C-alpha positions as CSV (number, residue, x, y, z in Angstrom):
1,M,-185.6,-211.9,-168.9
2,Q,-186.4,-211.1,-165.1
3,D,-189.7,-209.5,-164.5
4,I,-189.2,-205.8,-164.2
5,N,-191.6,-205.5,-161.3
6,M,-189.3,-207.9,-159.5
7,V,-186.3,-205.8,-160.0
8,K,-188.2,-202.6,-159.1
9,S,-189.1,-204.1,-155.8
10,H,-185.6,-203.5,-154.8
11,K,-184.3,-200.0,-153.7
12,F,-181.2,-198.7,-155.6
13,I,-178.7,-196.5,-153.9
14,V,-176.2,-194.7,-156.0
15,V,-173.1,-193.3,-154.3
16,G,-170.7,-190.8,-155.8
17,E,-169.4,-187.3,-156.3
18,E,-170.8,-184.4,-158.4
19,H,-169.7,-186.1,-161.6
20,Y,-171.2,-187.5,-164.8
21,N,-170.2,-191.0,-163.7
22,P,-173.0,-191.4,-161.1
23,L,-175.2,-189.1,-163.2
24,G,-175.0,-191.9,-165.9
25,V,-176.0,-194.6,-163.4
26,I,-178.9,-192.5,-162.1
27,R,-180.2,-191.8,-165.6
28,S,-179.7,-195.5,-166.6
29,L,-182.1,-196.5,-163.6
30,G,-184.4,-193.6,-164.4
31,E,-184.8,-195.0,-168.0
32,K,-186.1,-198.2,-166.3
33,K,-188.5,-196.1,-164.3
34,I,-186.5,-196.8,-161.2
35,K,-185.8,-193.7,-159.1
36,P,-182.7,-194.3,-157.0
37,I,-181.7,-192.8,-153.7
38,A,-178.5,-190.7,-154.3
39,I,-175.7,-190.3,-151.8
40,I,-173.6,-187.5,-153.1
41,L,-170.2,-186.3,-151.7
42,K,-170.4,-182.6,-151.0
43,T,-168.0,-180.7,-153.1
44,Q,-165.3,-178.7,-151.4
45,N,-164.6,-176.6,-154.5
46,K,-166.7,-173.5,-155.0
47,Y,-166.0,-173.5,-158.6
48,Q,-167.5,-176.9,-159.2
49,A,-171.0,-177.3,-160.5
50,R,-173.6,-179.7,-159.1
51,V,-174.1,-182.5,-161.5
52,A,-175.4,-185.9,-160.4
53,S,-177.4,-184.3,-157.5
54,L,-179.6,-182.4,-160.0
55,S,-181.1,-185.3,-161.8
56,K,-184.8,-185.5,-161.9
57,Y,-184.7,-189.2,-161.4
58,I,-183.5,-189.1,-157.8
59,S,-186.1,-190.1,-155.3
60,K,-184.2,-189.0,-152.3
61,L,-180.9,-187.0,-152.0
62,I,-178.4,-187.3,-149.2
63,I,-175.4,-185.1,-149.2
64,V,-172.4,-186.2,-147.1
65,D,-169.2,-184.5,-146.1
66,T,-167.1,-187.6,-146.4
67,Y,-167.6,-191.1,-147.9
68,N,-166.7,-192.4,-144.4
69,D,-170.4,-191.7,-143.4
70,V,-171.8,-193.9,-146.1
71,P,-171.6,-197.4,-144.4
72,D,-173.4,-195.9,-141.3
73,I,-176.1,-194.2,-143.4
74,L,-176.8,-197.5,-145.3
75,L,-177.0,-199.5,-142.1
76,S,-179.1,-197.1,-140.1
77,Q,-181.5,-196.1,-142.9
78,Y,-181.8,-199.0,-145.3
79,S,-180.9,-202.3,-143.5
80,N,-184.5,-203.3,-142.8
81,E,-185.8,-203.6,-146.3
82,N,-187.9,-206.5,-147.2
83,V,-185.6,-207.3,-150.2
84,K,-181.9,-206.2,-150.3
85,P,-181.2,-202.8,-151.9
86,F,-178.6,-202.5,-154.6
87,V,-175.7,-200.1,-153.9
88,I,-173.8,-198.8,-156.9
89,A,-170.6,-196.9,-155.8
90,C,-169.0,-194.8,-158.6
91,D,-165.5,-194.1,-157.6
92,D,-162.5,-196.0,-156.1
93,I,-162.3,-194.3,-152.9
94,C,-166.0,-194.8,-152.1
95,V,-165.8,-198.4,-153.3
96,G,-162.9,-199.0,-151.0
97,I,-164.6,-197.6,-147.9
98,I,-167.7,-199.8,-148.5
99,D,-165.6,-202.9,-149.2
100,A,-163.9,-202.5,-146.0
101,K,-167.4,-203.0,-144.3
102,Y,-168.4,-205.8,-146.7
103,D,-169.0,-208.5,-144.1
104,E,-171.5,-206.4,-142.4
105,L,-173.1,-204.8,-145.4
106,K,-173.5,-207.9,-147.5
107,K,-176.3,-209.2,-145.1
108,Y,-178.5,-206.3,-146.2
109,F,-177.3,-205.1,-149.6
110,Y,-176.0,-206.2,-153.0
111,I,-172.7,-204.4,-153.4
112,E,-169.6,-204.7,-155.7
113,N,-167.2,-207.2,-154.3
114,C,-164.3,-209.5,-154.9
115,G,-165.6,-212.4,-152.6
116,R,-164.3,-211.3,-149.3
117,Q,-164.0,-208.1,-147.2
118,G,-161.1,-205.9,-148.3
119,N,-160.4,-207.8,-151.6
120,I,-161.3,-204.9,-153.8
121,D,-158.7,-202.8,-152.0
122,Y,-156.3,-205.7,-152.3
123,Y,-156.6,-206.1,-156.1
124,N,-156.7,-202.4,-156.6
125,K,-153.0,-202.4,-155.8
126,K,-151.5,-202.3,-159.3
127,V,-148.7,-204.5,-158.6
128,I,-150.9,-207.3,-157.3
129,L,-153.4,-207.0,-160.2
130,N,-150.6,-207.0,-162.7
131,E,-149.5,-210.3,-161.5
132,V,-153.1,-211.6,-161.8
133,A,-153.3,-210.3,-165.3
134,K,-150.0,-212.0,-166.3
135,R,-151.2,-215.3,-165.0
136,H,-153.9,-215.1,-167.5
137,G,-151.7,-214.4,-170.5
138,M,-152.0,-210.6,-170.6
139,K,-149.0,-208.4,-171.6
140,V,-148.0,-206.3,-168.6
141,A,-145.2,-203.7,-168.7
142,R,-142.2,-204.4,-166.5
143,T,-142.4,-202.7,-163.2
144,W,-140.0,-201.5,-160.4
145,A,-140.6,-200.7,-156.8
146,L,-139.1,-197.7,-155.1
147,D,-138.7,-199.1,-151.6
148,N,-135.0,-198.7,-151.7
149,G,-134.7,-195.7,-153.9
150,I,-134.3,-195.6,-157.6
151,P,-133.4,-199.2,-158.8
152,D,-130.1,-199.9,-160.4
153,D,-131.6,-201.9,-163.2
154,I,-134.2,-199.4,-164.3
155,I,-134.6,-198.9,-168.0
156,F,-135.8,-195.4,-169.2
157,P,-138.3,-194.1,-170.3
158,V,-140.7,-195.1,-167.4
159,I,-143.9,-193.8,-166.0
160,T,-144.8,-193.2,-162.3
161,K,-148.0,-194.9,-161.3
162,P,-150.0,-194.9,-157.9
163,F,-150.3,-198.1,-156.0
164,E,-153.9,-197.4,-155.2
165,S,-156.4,-194.5,-155.4
166,Y,-156.1,-191.5,-153.3
167,D,-157.0,-187.8,-153.4
168,G,-155.2,-186.5,-156.4
169,W,-153.9,-189.8,-157.7
170,K,-154.8,-189.1,-161.3
171,Q,-152.2,-186.2,-161.3
172,D,-149.4,-188.5,-160.2
173,Y,-148.6,-190.0,-163.6
174,Y,-145.3,-188.7,-164.9
175,I,-143.4,-189.9,-168.0
176,C,-139.7,-189.8,-167.1
177,K,-137.1,-190.0,-169.9
178,N,-134.0,-190.1,-167.6
179,E,-133.1,-190.1,-163.9
180,E,-133.3,-186.4,-163.6
181,D,-136.9,-186.3,-164.8
182,L,-137.8,-189.1,-162.4
183,K,-136.3,-187.2,-159.3
184,V,-138.4,-184.1,-160.3
185,A,-141.5,-186.3,-160.6
186,L,-141.0,-188.0,-157.3
187,E,-140.8,-184.6,-155.5
188,K,-144.3,-183.9,-157.0
189,V,-146.2,-187.0,-156.2
190,K,-148.7,-187.0,-153.4
191,G,-148.8,-190.8,-152.7
192,K,-146.8,-194.0,-153.0
193,V,-146.0,-194.8,-156.6
194,F,-144.2,-197.5,-158.5
195,L,-142.4,-197.3,-161.8
196,Q,-143.5,-198.9,-165.0
197,Q,-141.9,-199.4,-168.4
198,Y,-143.3,-196.7,-170.7
199,I,-144.9,-198.3,-173.8
200,K,-145.6,-195.9,-176.8
201,K,-149.4,-195.6,-176.8
202,V,-151.3,-195.5,-180.1
203,N,-154.7,-195.8,-178.5
204,E,-156.5,-197.3,-175.5
205,L,-159.2,-200.0,-175.3
206,D,-161.8,-199.8,-172.5
207,I,-164.2,-202.7,-172.1
208,N,-167.3,-202.3,-170.0
209,G,-169.6,-205.1,-168.5
210,I,-171.0,-206.9,-165.6
211,A,-169.9,-210.1,-163.6
212,I,-171.9,-212.1,-161.3
213,N,-171.5,-215.5,-159.5
214,H,-168.0,-214.7,-158.1
215,G,-166.7,-213.7,-161.5
216,T,-167.7,-217.0,-163.3
217,D,-170.5,-215.4,-165.4
218,V,-169.4,-212.3,-167.5
219,F,-171.1,-210.0,-170.2
220,I,-169.0,-207.5,-171.9
221,S,-171.4,-204.8,-173.6
222,I,-169.1,-202.3,-175.3
223,A,-165.4,-201.8,-176.3
224,V,-164.2,-198.1,-176.5
225,T,-161.3,-196.7,-178.4
226,Y,-160.5,-192.9,-178.9
227,T,-160.2,-190.6,-181.8
228,Y,-157.4,-188.5,-180.3
229,L,-154.8,-188.7,-177.6
230,L,-153.6,-186.2,-175.1
231,P,-150.2,-186.5,-173.4
232,D,-151.3,-185.6,-169.9
233,Y,-155.1,-186.2,-169.9
234,Y,-157.8,-188.8,-170.9
235,S,-159.5,-188.4,-174.2
236,M,-163.3,-187.7,-174.4
237,E,-164.4,-188.5,-178.0
238,M,-164.7,-192.3,-178.6
239,I,-165.8,-195.0,-181.0
240,V,-168.0,-197.6,-179.4
241,K,-168.2,-201.1,-180.7
242,N,-169.3,-204.6,-179.7
243,F,-166.3,-206.5,-178.2
244,D,-165.3,-209.4,-180.5
245,D,-161.8,-210.5,-179.5
246,L,-162.4,-214.0,-178.4
247,E,-158.7,-214.6,-177.4
248,L,-158.7,-211.4,-175.1
249,E,-162.2,-212.2,-173.8
250,K,-160.9,-215.5,-172.5
251,K,-158.2,-213.7,-170.7
252,V,-160.6,-211.1,-169.2
253,N,-162.9,-213.8,-168.0
254,G,-160.0,-215.5,-166.3
255,V,-159.0,-212.4,-164.4
256,L,-162.5,-211.8,-163.3
257,K,-163.0,-215.4,-162.2
258,E,-159.7,-215.3,-160.1
259,T,-160.6,-212.0,-158.4
260,E,-164.2,-213.4,-157.9
261,Y,-165.6,-210.0,-158.8
262,E,-169.4,-209.2,-158.9
263,G,-170.6,-205.9,-160.1
264,I,-170.2,-203.5,-163.0
265,F,-166.6,-203.2,-164.2
266,C,-164.3,-201.6,-166.8
267,M,-161.0,-203.1,-167.9
268,E,-158.4,-200.8,-169.5
269,F,-155.7,-201.6,-172.0
270,L,-153.0,-199.8,-173.8
271,I,-152.7,-200.4,-177.6
272,D,-149.1,-200.1,-178.8
273,E,-147.8,-199.4,-182.4
274,H,-148.0,-203.2,-183.2
275,G,-151.6,-203.4,-182.2
276,D,-150.8,-205.4,-179.1
277,Y,-152.9,-204.9,-175.9
278,W,-151.1,-204.2,-172.6
279,F,-153.1,-204.4,-169.4
280,L,-153.5,-201.3,-167.5
281,E,-156.2,-201.7,-164.7
282,I,-159.6,-202.8,-163.8
283,N,-162.1,-200.4,-162.4
284,F,-164.1,-202.6,-159.9
285,R,-167.1,-200.2,-160.3
286,N,-169.2,-198.5,-162.9
287,S,-167.2,-196.6,-165.5
288,T,-168.2,-193.2,-166.8
289,W,-168.5,-194.6,-170.3
290,S,-171.3,-197.1,-169.2
291,W,-173.9,-194.5,-170.1
292,A,-173.1,-195.2,-173.9
293,S,-174.0,-198.9,-173.1
294,T,-177.2,-197.8,-171.8
295,R,-178.0,-195.7,-174.8
296,L,-177.3,-198.7,-177.0
297,G,-179.8,-200.8,-175.2
298,M,-177.4,-202.5,-172.7
299,N,-178.2,-200.9,-169.4
300,L,-175.4,-202.2,-167.1
301,P,-176.8,-200.9,-163.8
302,Y,-180.1,-202.5,-164.5
303,L,-178.6,-205.7,-166.1
304,W,-176.4,-206.3,-163.1
305,A,-179.4,-206.2,-160.8
306,E,-181.5,-208.3,-163.0
307,S,-178.8,-210.9,-163.5
308,T,-177.9,-210.9,-159.7
309,I,-181.6,-211.6,-158.8
310,S,-182.1,-214.4,-161.4
311,G,-178.6,-215.9,-160.9
312,S,-177.7,-215.8,-164.6
313,I,-177.0,-213.5,-167.5
314,S,-179.7,-213.7,-170.2
315,R,-178.5,-214.3,-173.7
316,D,-181.0,-211.6,-174.8
317,V,-178.9,-208.7,-173.3
318,Y,-176.5,-208.6,-176.3
319,K,-177.3,-205.9,-178.9
320,K,-175.6,-205.1,-182.1
321,I,-174.0,-201.7,-182.2
322,P,-174.1,-199.6,-185.4
323,D,-170.8,-199.0,-187.3
324,N,-168.9,-195.9,-186.3
325,Y,-171.1,-195.2,-183.2
326,M,-169.6,-192.0,-181.7
327,A,-169.8,-190.9,-178.0
328,L,-168.6,-187.6,-176.6
329,A,-168.1,-186.3,-173.1
330,E,-168.9,-182.9,-174.5
331,I,-168.2,-180.4,-171.7
332,P,-164.7,-181.7,-170.6
333,D,-164.0,-182.1,-174.3
334,F,-164.8,-178.4,-174.8
335,E,-162.5,-177.5,-171.9
336,Q,-159.5,-179.4,-173.2
337,R,-159.7,-179.2,-177.0
338,V,-161.3,-175.7,-177.4
339,R,-160.5,-173.6,-174.4
340,K,-157.2,-174.8,-173.1
341,R,-155.4,-176.4,-176.0
342,K,-157.0,-174.7,-179.1
343,M,-157.1,-177.9,-180.9
344,L,-160.5,-177.1,-182.3
345,S,-162.5,-173.9,-183.1
346,F,-165.8,-173.4,-181.3
347,R,-167.5,-174.2,-184.6
348,Q,-165.6,-177.4,-185.2
349,W,-166.5,-178.5,-181.7
350,L,-170.2,-177.8,-182.2
351,L,-170.0,-180.1,-185.4
352,K,-168.6,-182.7,-183.2
353,V,-171.3,-182.4,-180.7
354,K,-174.0,-182.5,-183.5
355,K,-172.5,-185.6,-185.0
356,A,-172.2,-187.5,-181.8
357,D,-174.5,-190.5,-181.2
358,C,-174.2,-190.3,-177.4
359,L,-173.5,-187.2,-175.2
360,Y,-172.6,-187.8,-171.5
361,F,-174.1,-184.4,-170.2
362,Y,-176.9,-183.3,-172.5
363,D,-180.1,-185.3,-172.1
364,K,-183.4,-183.7,-173.3
365,D,-185.2,-185.7,-170.5
366,D,-183.0,-184.5,-167.8
367,M,-181.6,-181.1,-168.5
368,K,-180.8,-179.7,-165.1
369,P,-177.4,-181.2,-164.7
370,Y,-176.4,-179.9,-168.2
371,F,-177.5,-176.3,-167.6
372,S,-175.8,-176.4,-164.2
373,V,-172.4,-177.2,-165.6
374,W,-172.5,-174.5,-168.3
375,C,-173.9,-171.9,-166.0
376,K,-171.1,-172.7,-163.4
377,K,-168.5,-172.4,-166.1
378,I,-169.8,-169.0,-167.3
379,T,-170.0,-167.7,-163.8
380,N,-166.4,-168.8,-163.1
381,L,-165.1,-167.1,-166.2
382,L,-166.8,-163.9,-165.3
383,I,-165.5,-163.9,-161.8
384,K,-161.9,-164.5,-163.0
385,S,-162.3,-161.7,-165.5
386,I,-163.5,-159.4,-162.9
387,N,-160.6,-160.4,-160.5
């Protein structure tokens, strides 16, 4: 294992929005007694709470109006360090902006990359990444482009999928049973989409890990499946296990090697009614669920830095996960299953929170983000009731 003092000699810069994804990275580093610099995107929504920016582990907070400012801040303020700082970006838009300046930034920083400038943006295009997945034996749903209108050979049902990340892209997924549904959906989408064969989903599998040495060395720490599904939103209560599918692992390693990826990653699959895995996407960045990995003793932000410095991934990083380990993103879960959809009573939800082994907001050692979100929710409800 790398000497922790050697890892701590590097600055860590976490970039993201007011979300529990960068909060998890900041806390993960904090648990290793590393206080990162946080560059946080200023929220434009008056109803949104401060989350990541309130963590006690931050050594310096920089608020930006746009992610476009980030490369200049990195170069002007942190390019003269004795050892390269690690930059951990936590959403696709920010990763893309940094990746577009990779040739300049790589001289001074360790950052997520796919070998060459612009390659993360290239592989984030779903159609291209699907072809990579197919070359390594993964099942990929049939797709259609919309360049010349609705294709003649289309087979319904289909789902609309964005080519790449853009503002509001997560709302541009529509399941269309027929051509009329599709026409309505295409009037709503905000960006460029393609069509994909709709596979009946029984569950999803998310695997989280790190890759170094241009994707030739990979460690997968956790595999996540969900206890419930929502038709139009992601699920927030999950079972976390060790990843033990050797056949799928070989395919995953092949994809990461071809893309030459270095950094923290999350790869997502749909599980159909036959138990088959269908490739969905790769997040070439930290995933929200990586905080569960930290709680289980596999701290991905720290392990990526340690492995990058040493040039190899230690065999000691693997930890056995207890059976039926449950993680819960408790506040958005409350919003979806209690307040909006009435799937659970408040008492039932509290029991879920009590039984969870890992919570994504509550942390007894770092309480400000947790209180901030609840206070904002209560304030918003009071304002709406008055209006």
